[in-house]
C-alpha positions as CSV (number, residue, x, y, z in Angstrom):
1,M,-1.9,11.8,1.3
2,P,-4.2,12.5,4.3
3,D,-2.8,12.0,7.8
4,L,-3.4,8.7,9.6
5,E,-6.5,8.7,11.8
6,R,-6.0,6.4,14.8
7,T,-8.9,6.1,17.3
8,I,-8.7,4.1,20.5
9,L,-11.9,2.2,21.3
10,N,-12.4,1.1,25.0
11,P,-16.1,0.7,25.4
12,S,-17.5,1.8,28.7
13,T,-19.7,-1.2,28.7
14,M,-16.7,-3.5,29.2
15,A,-14.6,-4.2,32.3
16,R,-11.7,-1.9,33.2
17,L,-8.5,-2.9,31.3
18,L,-6.0,-5.1,33.2
19,G,-2.9,-3.0,32.2
20,P,-1.5,-0.5,29.7
21,Y,-3.2,-1.5,26.5
22,S,-6.5,-0.8,24.7
23,H,-9.3,-3.1,23.6
24,S,-9.1,-2.0,20.0
25,V,-7.9,0.7,17.6
26,R,-9.5,1.9,14.4
27,V,-7.3,3.3,11.7
28,S,-7.9,5.0,8.3
29,P,-6.5,5.6,5.7
30,G,-3.0,4.1,5.5
31,K,-0.7,1.2,4.8
32,L,0.0,-1.6,7.2
33,L,3.5,-2.5,8.5
34,F,3.7,-6.0,9.9
35,I,6.7,-6.4,12.2
36,A,8.0,-9.9,12.8
37,G,8.4,-11.0,16.4
38,Q,11.5,-9.3,17.9
39,V,13.7,-11.0,20.5
40,A,16.5,-9.5,22.6
41,V,19.4,-9.3,20.2
42,D,21.6,-6.3,19.6
43,K,22.6,-4.9,16.2
44,N,25.5,-7.4,16.1
45,G,23.2,-10.4,16.7
46,N,24.3,-11.0,20.2
47,A,21.7,-12.1,22.8
48,V,21.0,-9.3,25.4
49,G,20.1,-10.1,29.0
50,P,20.1,-13.9,29.2
51,G,17.8,-14.8,32.1
52,D,16.8,-11.1,32.6
53,V,13.2,-10.4,31.4
54,K,13.5,-6.7,32.0
55,A,16.7,-6.3,30.0
56,Q,15.3,-8.4,27.2
57,T,12.1,-6.4,27.2
58,Q,14.1,-3.1,26.9
59,Q,16.1,-4.5,24.0
60,V,13.0,-5.8,22.2
61,F,11.4,-2.4,22.4
62,Q,14.7,-0.8,21.0
63,N,14.5,-3.3,18.1
64,L,10.9,-2.4,17.5
65,A,11.8,1.3,17.6
66,A,14.5,0.8,15.0
67,I,12.1,-1.0,12.6
68,L,9.5,1.7,13.0
69,S,12.0,4.4,12.4
70,E,13.3,2.7,9.3
71,A,9.7,2.7,8.0
72,G,9.3,6.4,8.8
73,A,7.0,5.7,11.8
74,S,7.0,5.7,15.6
75,F,5.2,3.9,18.4
76,S,2.3,6.2,17.8
77,N,1.7,4.2,14.6
78,V,1.5,0.9,16.4
79,V,-2.0,-0.5,16.4
80,E,-1.4,-3.9,17.9
81,F,1.2,-5.9,19.9
82,T,1.4,-9.6,20.4
83,T,3.7,-10.5,23.3
84,Y,5.1,-14.0,24.0
85,L,6.7,-14.6,27.5
86,V,8.4,-17.8,28.4
87,G,6.8,-19.1,31.7
88,R,4.5,-17.4,34.2
89,D,7.5,-16.1,36.1
90,A,8.3,-13.7,33.3
91,V,5.0,-11.8,33.6
92,Q,5.9,-9.6,36.6
93,P,9.3,-8.5,35.4
94,F,7.8,-7.9,31.9
95,V,5.1,-5.7,33.4
96,E,7.6,-3.8,35.4
97,A,9.8,-3.1,32.3
98,R,6.7,-2.2,30.2
99,N,5.6,0.2,32.9
100,E,9.0,2.0,32.7
101,I,9.0,2.0,28.9
102,F,5.5,2.9,28.0
103,P,5.3,6.4,29.5
104,T,8.1,7.5,27.1
105,I,6.8,5.8,24.0
106,F,3.1,6.4,24.7
107,P,3.1,9.7,26.6
108,G,-0.6,10.2,26.3
109,E,-1.4,6.7,27.6
110,D,-2.8,6.0,24.1
111,Y,-1.9,2.3,24.2
112,P,-2.5,-0.1,21.4
113,P,-4.2,-3.5,22.0
114,N,-1.9,-6.2,23.2
115,T,-2.3,-10.0,23.4
116,L,0.0,-11.6,25.9
117,L,0.7,-15.3,25.7
118,I,2.7,-17.5,28.1
119,I,4.6,-20.1,26.2
120,S,7.1,-22.9,27.0
121,G,9.9,-21.5,24.9
122,L,11.2,-19.4,22.0
123,V,13.6,-20.0,19.1
124,R,16.7,-20.0,21.4
125,E,16.6,-21.1,25.0
126,E,18.1,-17.8,26.3
127,F,15.2,-15.7,24.9
128,L,12.3,-15.1,27.3
129,V,10.5,-12.3,25.5
130,E,9.3,-11.9,21.9
131,I,7.0,-9.1,20.7
132,K,5.5,-8.6,17.2
133,A,3.7,-5.5,16.1
134,L,1.3,-4.1,13.5
135,A,1.6,-0.5,12.6
136,A,-0.6,1.7,10.4
137,L,1.3,4.1,8.2
138,P,-0.2,7.2,6.7
């Protein structure tokens, strides 16, 4: 099977990006891996970092990494994130955590598109961050 071709598309005719993400990514050939929204729970199902957006963001990315690894993939296969944050106050600590995490998981600054939504709540009150992902597998 041929290797996955993943091309980031950020048109020069558009405004500069507001953060570490890309406007779009084109992939071919491959299979798609849809990853359900991940919240800050450890492998035992315990909530991690109640009230702490940065700690929750770190745990969410650890959970995403575990799922990608199980599928034989890595963050280089991710073609889209959708991020849900509870309240506007969560944005800055999320951005800070993401800016710490992304250089290690996207060393070439080859960021997938990301849609960030501010919402009023998640499935449990202690959760402040949920991220779902779409990955393209070769």
